[in-house]
Backbone as a printed PyTorch tensor [residue, N CA C, xyz], in Angstrom:
tensor([[[  0.9190,  -1.0380,  -0.0040],
         [  0.1870,  -0.1310,   0.0010],
         [  0.8730,   1.2440,   0.3350]],

        [[  0.6500,   2.2390,  -0.7860],
         [  1.4030,   3.3070,  -1.0670],
         [  0.4820,   4.5230,  -0.8990]],

        [[  0.7450,   5.4730,   0.1960],
         [ -0.0320,   6.6480,   0.3090],
         [  0.7790,   7.5920,   0.4040]],

        [[  0.1940,   8.6870,  -0.7200],
         [  1.0420,   9.9030,  -0.8740],
         [  0.3040,  11.3000,  -0.7480]],

        [[  0.3760,  11.9140,   0.3170],
         [ -0.2780,  13.4490,   0.5520],
         [  0.7230,  14.4340,   0.0980]],

        [[ -0.3020,  15.5960,  -0.5990],
         [  0.3750,  16.3340,  -1.0790],
         [ -0.5080,  17.7850,  -0.9770]],

        [[ -0.0180,  18.9870,  -1.4100],
         [ -0.6450,  20.3310,  -1.0970],
         [ -0.4490,  21.1960,  -0.2150]],

        [[  0.3950,  20.6380,   0.9270],
         [  0.7880,  21.3610,   2.0360],
         [  1.9540,  22.7420,   1.7620]],

        [[  1.8530,  23.4360,   2.6450],
         [  2.6480,  24.5260,   2.2910],
         [  2.6900,  25.6810,   3.4750]],

        [[  3.0760,  27.0780,   3.0450],
         [  2.9070,  28.3910,   3.8230],
         [  1.8890,  29.0350,   3.6360]],

        [[  1.0580,  29.4590,   4.2280],
         [ -0.1100,  30.1950,   3.6630],
         [ -0.5400,  31.1550,   4.8590]],

        [[ -0.8100,  32.4280,   4.5000],
         [ -1.2750,  33.5120,   5.4010],
         [ -2.5970,  33.2200,   6.2850]],

        [[ -2.7180,  33.6670,   7.6170],
         [ -4.0640,  33.7280,   8.2130],
         [ -5.2460,  34.0450,   7.3040]],

        [[ -6.1870,  33.1320,   7.1000],
         [ -7.4660,  33.5900,   6.1840],
         [ -7.3290,  32.7510,   4.9830]],

        [[ -5.9140,  32.3530,   4.5970],
         [ -5.8210,  31.7850,   3.3480],
         [ -6.5160,  30.1740,   3.4500]],

        [[ -6.1620,  29.7030,   1.9420],
         [ -6.8400,  28.5090,   1.7900],
         [ -5.6410,  27.2600,   1.0180]],

        [[ -6.0440,  25.9560,   1.1600],
         [ -5.1400,  25.1860,   1.0140],
         [ -5.8950,  23.9130,   0.7200]],

        [[ -5.6230,  23.4030,  -0.4160],
         [ -6.2200,  22.0610,  -0.7550],
         [ -5.3860,  20.9550,  -0.7590]],

        [[ -5.5390,  19.9710,   0.0740],
         [ -4.5910,  18.5780,   0.1160],
         [ -5.1130,  17.5690,  -0.5210]],

        [[ -4.1980,  16.8700,  -0.9640],
         [ -4.8400,  15.7200,  -1.8720],
         [ -3.9820,  14.2860,  -1.0000]],

        [[ -4.4710,  13.4460,  -1.3480],
         [ -3.9000,  11.9700,  -1.0040],
         [ -4.3080,  10.8950,  -1.9100]],

        [[ -3.3960,  10.3000,  -2.5150],
         [ -3.3130,   9.2260,  -3.5160],
         [ -3.0430,   8.0690,  -2.8570]],

        [[ -3.9880,   7.0710,  -3.0640],
         [ -3.7450,   5.8340,  -2.4160],
         [ -3.6980,   4.6770,  -3.4180]],

        [[ -2.9040,   4.0400,  -3.5270],
         [ -2.6030,   2.6030,  -4.1910],
         [ -2.3520,   1.3950,  -3.4920]],

        [[ -2.7190,   0.3440,  -4.1650],
         [ -2.4490,  -0.9360,  -3.2470],
         [ -3.5300,  -1.4280,  -2.6750]],

        [[ -4.5880,  -0.7830,  -2.6450],
         [ -5.9350,  -1.3720,  -1.9110],
         [ -7.1110,  -1.0690,  -2.6410]],

        [[ -7.9860,  -1.4240,  -2.4610],
         [ -9.3660,  -1.3640,  -2.9380],
         [ -9.7490,  -0.1060,  -2.4000]],

        [[ -9.5460,   1.2500,  -2.8530],
         [ -9.8630,   2.4590,  -2.2220],
         [-11.3340,   2.5350,  -2.3270]],

        [[-12.1850,   2.4160,  -2.9880],
         [-13.6310,   2.6870,  -2.8650],
         [-14.0720,   1.8020,  -1.5050]],

        [[-13.5350,   0.8370,  -0.8840],
         [-13.9890,  -0.1170,   0.1950],
         [-13.4800,   0.7350,   1.4930]],

        [[-12.6810,   1.6700,   1.2920],
         [-11.9950,   2.4110,   2.7210],
         [-12.8160,   3.5720,   2.9760]],

        [[-12.8590,   3.9110,   4.2810],
         [-13.1990,   4.8150,   4.8840],
         [-11.8660,   5.5750,   5.0870]],

        [[-11.9260,   6.9550,   4.7290],
         [-10.9270,   7.7300,   4.5750],
         [-10.9060,   9.0120,   5.7300]],

        [[ -9.6590,   9.0440,   6.1800],
         [ -9.7860,  10.1780,   7.3630],
         [ -8.5030,  10.8510,   7.2030]],

        [[ -8.4940,  12.1590,   7.3920],
         [ -7.5780,  13.0280,   7.4510],
         [ -6.9600,  13.1130,   9.0520]],

        [[ -5.9140,  13.5120,   9.3870],
         [ -5.4180,  13.8140,  10.6190],
         [ -4.4270,  14.5160,  10.9500]],

        [[ -4.0250,  15.4350,  12.0060],
         [ -3.2150,  16.0790,  12.0120],
         [ -2.3760,  16.1200,  13.4590]],

        [[ -1.1510,  16.4680,  13.1440],
         [ -0.3950,  16.5030,  14.2970],
         [  0.6100,  17.7810,  14.7320]],

        [[  0.0010,  18.6870,  15.6720],
         [  0.6080,  20.0780,  15.7020],
         [  1.7090,  19.5720,  16.5590]],

        [[  2.7070,  20.3850,  16.5860],
         [  4.1050,  20.1760,  17.2570],
         [  3.7950,  20.3520,  18.7930]],

        [[  4.5280,  19.0140,  19.2680],
         [  4.2050,  18.8130,  20.7640],
         [  3.0030,  18.4290,  21.0120]],

        [[  2.1600,  18.1620,  20.0550],
         [  0.6370,  17.5130,  20.3920],
         [  0.5470,  16.0890,  20.1170]],

        [[ -0.6770,  15.4950,  20.4710],
         [ -1.0090,  14.3090,  19.8240],
         [ -1.4910,  14.4260,  18.6370]],

        [[ -1.4880,  13.4700,  17.7590],
         [ -2.3310,  13.2790,  16.6460],
         [ -3.6790,  13.4500,  16.7930]],

        [[ -4.4250,  13.9840,  16.0110],
         [ -6.1090,  14.1910,  16.2120],
         [ -6.5130,  13.9500,  14.7390]],

        [[ -7.9570,  13.2850,  14.9960],
         [ -8.4980,  13.1770,  13.8480],
         [ -9.4230,  14.5650,  13.4180]],

        [[ -9.2490,  14.8940,  12.1340],
         [ -9.5580,  16.1250,  11.2610],
         [-11.0750,  16.0120,  10.7540]],

        [[-11.0290,  15.0360,   9.8770],
         [-12.2160,  14.7930,   8.9400],
         [-12.2010,  13.2260,   8.7990]],

        [[-13.0550,  12.9820,   8.3360],
         [-13.5700,  11.3090,   7.9990],
         [-14.7980,  11.4100,   7.0920]],

        [[-14.5850,  10.4830,   5.8150],
         [-15.6430,  10.2880,   4.8660],
         [-15.9090,   8.9670,   4.4960]],

        [[-17.1080,   8.4750,   4.6610],
         [-17.4540,   7.2580,   4.3170],
         [-16.8410,   6.5060,   2.7050]],

        [[-17.0640,   5.4330,   2.6830],
         [-16.2870,   4.9420,   1.4660],
         [-17.0950,   5.3440,   0.3220]],

        [[-18.2000,   5.4950,  -0.0540],
         [-19.0600,   6.0410,  -0.8880],
         [-18.9400,   7.5590,  -1.0570]],

        [[-18.6560,   7.9330,  -0.1010],
         [-18.5730,   9.6470,   0.1690],
         [-20.0120,  10.1860,   0.8530]],

        [[-20.7690,   9.3800,   1.0650],
         [-21.8680,   9.8960,   1.3000],
         [-22.1520,  10.4000,   2.7590]],

        [[-21.1540,  10.2000,   3.6500],
         [-21.1630,  10.7840,   5.1080],
         [-19.9230,  11.3440,   5.5150]],

        [[-19.8350,  12.7550,   6.0230],
         [-18.5100,  13.4210,   6.2670],
         [-18.6250,  13.6880,   7.6970]],

        [[-17.7810,  13.8500,   8.5630],
         [-17.4890,  14.3140,   9.9740],
         [-16.3750,  15.1260,  10.2010]],

        [[-16.3350,  15.9760,  10.9220],
         [-15.4380,  16.9160,  10.9670],
         [-15.0790,  17.0980,  12.5940]],

        [[-13.9110,  17.4530,  13.0300],
         [-13.6340,  18.0500,  14.1870],
         [-14.2190,  19.3320,  14.5240]],

        [[-14.6960,  19.6080,  15.8880],
         [-15.4690,  20.9600,  16.0620],
         [-14.9590,  22.1810,  15.5720]],

        [[-13.3350,  22.2150,  15.7200],
         [-13.0000,  23.5450,  15.2990],
         [-12.5540,  23.7100,  13.8360]],

        [[-12.5280,  22.8440,  13.1240],
         [-12.8240,  23.1080,  11.5760],
         [-13.8120,  22.6460,  10.9410]],

        [[-15.1230,  22.5320,  11.6160],
         [-16.3670,  22.7380,  10.9140],
         [-16.8630,  23.8030,  10.4310]],

        [[-17.0140,  23.8820,   9.0970],
         [-17.3800,  25.2870,   8.0870],
         [-16.4980,  25.4540,   7.7920]],

        [[-14.9360,  25.1700,   8.0130],
         [-13.7860,  25.5660,   7.1670],
         [-13.1970,  24.9310,   6.3620]],

        [[-13.1740,  23.5280,   6.9360],
         [-12.8980,  22.2600,   6.2020],
         [-13.7820,  21.3420,   5.4400]],

        [[-13.5030,  21.0600,   4.1530],
         [-14.2930,  20.0750,   3.6100],
         [-13.4990,  18.8010,   2.8840]],

        [[-14.1300,  17.5190,   3.3510],
         [-13.1690,  16.6780,   3.0960],
         [-14.0500,  15.8780,   2.0380]],

        [[-13.3250,  15.5520,   0.9670],
         [-14.0590,  15.0500,  -0.3120],
         [-13.1530,  13.8700,  -1.0710]],

        [[-13.8040,  12.9260,  -1.8520],
         [-12.7860,  11.7010,  -2.4030],
         [-13.6330,  11.8870,  -3.9720]],

        [[-12.6440,  11.1490,  -4.6590],
         [-13.0570,  10.9410,  -6.1200],
         [-12.5220,   9.3720,  -6.2670]],

        [[-13.3980,   8.5600,  -6.0720],
         [-13.0330,   6.9090,  -6.1930],
         [-12.5160,   6.4570,  -7.8200]],

        [[-12.7770,   7.4520,  -8.4560],
         [-12.2750,   6.9320,  -9.8470],
         [-10.9360,   7.2910,  -9.9510]],

        [[-10.0460,   8.2180,  -8.8430],
         [ -8.5650,   8.5420,  -9.2470],
         [ -7.9110,   8.0570,  -7.7850]],

        [[ -8.6530,   7.2470,  -7.0340],
         [ -8.2620,   6.8550,  -5.6920],
         [ -7.5980,   7.9830,  -5.0380]],

        [[ -8.2500,   8.9670,  -4.7800],
         [ -7.5630,  10.1670,  -4.3640],
         [ -8.6960,  10.6610,  -3.1200]],

        [[ -8.3390,  11.1070,  -2.0300],
         [ -9.2580,  11.9190,  -1.2180],
         [ -8.6070,  13.4760,  -1.0960]],

        [[ -9.3840,  14.2850,  -0.8580],
         [ -8.9400,  15.8090,  -0.6810],
         [ -9.5620,  16.4530,   0.4720]],

        [[ -8.8640,  17.5210,   1.1920],
         [ -9.0660,  18.0950,   2.2060],
         [ -9.1670,  19.7030,   1.7870]],

        [[-10.0250,  20.3800,   1.6820],
         [-10.2310,  21.7810,   1.0860],
         [-10.4090,  22.5110,   2.5950]],

        [[ -9.4060,  23.3010,   2.7980],
         [ -8.9390,  23.9380,   3.9620],
         [ -9.2830,  25.3670,   3.5220]],

        [[-10.2230,  26.0660,   4.3810],
         [-10.4630,  27.6550,   4.2010],
         [-10.3110,  28.0260,   5.4540]],

        [[-10.1630,  29.5760,   5.4930],
         [-10.1590,  30.4570,   6.5330],
         [ -9.1860,  29.7060,   7.6830]],

        [[ -7.9400,  29.5020,   7.0330],
         [ -7.1250,  28.8700,   7.9170],
         [ -6.2950,  29.8400,   8.7670]],

        [[ -5.9330,  29.3780,  10.1800],
         [ -5.3180,  30.3850,  11.1300],
         [ -4.4500,  29.5720,  11.7110]],

        [[ -3.5410,  30.0880,  12.4030],
         [ -2.2140,  29.4760,  13.0550],
         [ -2.3750,  28.2610,  13.7520]],

        [[ -3.5250,  28.0680,  14.3120],
         [ -3.9550,  26.7260,  15.0790],
         [ -4.0230,  25.4840,  14.1620]],

        [[ -4.3490,  26.0110,  12.8220],
         [ -4.1580,  24.6980,  12.0550],
         [ -2.6030,  24.4440,  11.4880]],

        [[ -1.6120,  25.0510,  12.0760],
         [ -0.4890,  24.4450,  11.5500],
         [ -0.2730,  23.0640,  11.9730]],

        [[  0.2830,  22.2130,  11.3200],
         [  0.3050,  20.8400,  11.5120],
         [  0.7730,  20.2610,  10.1570]],

        [[  1.3310,  19.0290,  10.8160],
         [  1.6170,  17.7540,   9.7440],
         [  0.1190,  17.3380,   9.5400]],

        [[ -0.3810,  17.3120,   8.1730],
         [ -1.6980,  16.5510,   7.7700],
         [ -1.2130,  15.0600,   7.1770]],

        [[ -1.7380,  14.1500,   7.8350],
         [ -1.7850,  12.7290,   7.4280],
         [ -3.3150,  12.3790,   6.8530]],

        [[ -2.9970,  11.4590,   5.8120],
         [ -4.1700,  10.7170,   5.1360],
         [ -4.2660,   9.1750,   5.9490]],

        [[ -5.1330,   8.7900,   6.1890],
         [ -5.3680,   7.3520,   6.5080],
         [ -6.4320,   6.5790,   6.2380]],

        [[ -6.3380,   5.6050,   5.1810],
         [ -7.3780,   4.9130,   4.9860],
         [ -7.7040,   3.7240,   6.0040]],

        [[ -8.8120,   3.6190,   6.2870],
         [ -9.3850,   2.5280,   7.3520],
         [-10.1150,   1.5780,   6.6440]],

        [[ -9.9950,   0.3280,   6.6610],
         [-11.0930,  -0.6040,   6.3310],
         [-12.0360,  -1.0120,   7.3920]],

        [[-13.2490,  -0.4180,   6.7620],
         [-14.5090,  -0.6310,   8.0950],
         [-14.8250,  -2.1600,   8.4830]],

        [[-14.3390,  -3.0590,   7.7960],
         [-14.6520,  -4.4820,   8.1830],
         [-13.6370,  -4.7560,   9.1770]],

        [[-12.5340,  -4.9310,   8.7760],
         [-11.5590,  -5.2810,   9.6520],
         [-10.2060,  -4.2910,  10.3390]],

        [[-10.7660,  -3.2550,   9.9130],
         [-10.0290,  -1.9770,  11.0210],
         [ -8.6850,  -1.7690,  10.4140]],

        [[ -8.1900,  -2.7940,   9.2060],
         [ -6.8350,  -2.4320,   8.7840],
         [ -6.5370,  -1.0660,   8.3760]],

        [[ -5.7190,  -0.3550,   8.6370],
         [ -4.9450,   1.1250,   8.2470],
         [ -3.8940,   1.1920,   7.9260]],

        [[ -3.7720,   2.2070,   7.1300],
         [ -2.2010,   2.8370,   6.5580],
         [ -2.0550,   4.0120,   7.0350]],

        [[ -1.0720,   4.8560,   6.8000],
         [ -0.8470,   5.9340,   6.9740],
         [  0.2750,   6.4480,   5.7160]],

        [[  0.2300,   7.5330,   5.3330],
         [  1.4430,   8.3820,   4.5900],
         [  2.1460,   9.1890,   5.2590]],

        [[  3.0890,   9.8530,   4.6480],
         [  4.3400,  10.3000,   5.3110],
         [  4.1070,  11.7070,   5.8760]],

        [[  2.7250,  12.3780,   5.5930],
         [  2.2500,  13.5010,   5.8480],
         [  2.7280,  14.5760,   4.9810]],

        [[  2.0190,  15.7550,   4.8840],
         [  2.3770,  17.1080,   4.4700],
         [  2.1690,  18.2300,   5.4150]],

        [[  3.1390,  19.1120,   5.3040],
         [  3.4950,  20.0750,   6.3590],
         [  2.1460,  21.3220,   5.9680]],

        [[  1.4360,  21.7620,   6.9770],
         [  0.6550,  23.0070,   6.6090],
         [  1.1660,  23.6950,   7.4360]],

        [[  1.5630,  25.2010,   7.1060],
         [  2.1370,  26.1610,   8.1710],
         [  1.2080,  27.5450,   7.8470]],

        [[  0.3560,  28.0510,   8.5710],
         [ -0.2230,  29.2990,   8.6470],
         [  0.6960,  30.1310,   9.7640]],

        [[  1.2510,  31.0830,   8.7700],
         [  1.9350,  32.0830,   9.4640],
         [  1.7380,  33.4140,   8.4420]],

        [[  1.8930,  34.5020,   9.1660],
         [  2.1090,  35.9590,   8.2240],
         [  3.4330,  36.1910,   8.1490]]])
């Protein structure tokens, strides 16, 4: 299984970024997809989840209304659109496919998002 996140970078407060995560070596359309983040000195936290067919999404309270998770099963890719970014969103963001049947899951290398003026 190969997970590759992309789209991170440096952005000013109030700005936007779109992260992507391409997954291969698994039946992508069968997996629930999650985005997590880990801020410096903090534990990794779940940010957003999307079901295998994309019909249901959930978000961490602090990102509701600002972040949108989506997926394209034809491209084996999940996205995280992040708007109205603030410095507290600075973190390494990780993609995490999880098999809803057996719980098997995988991690990418992460992509750094830095929100700073």
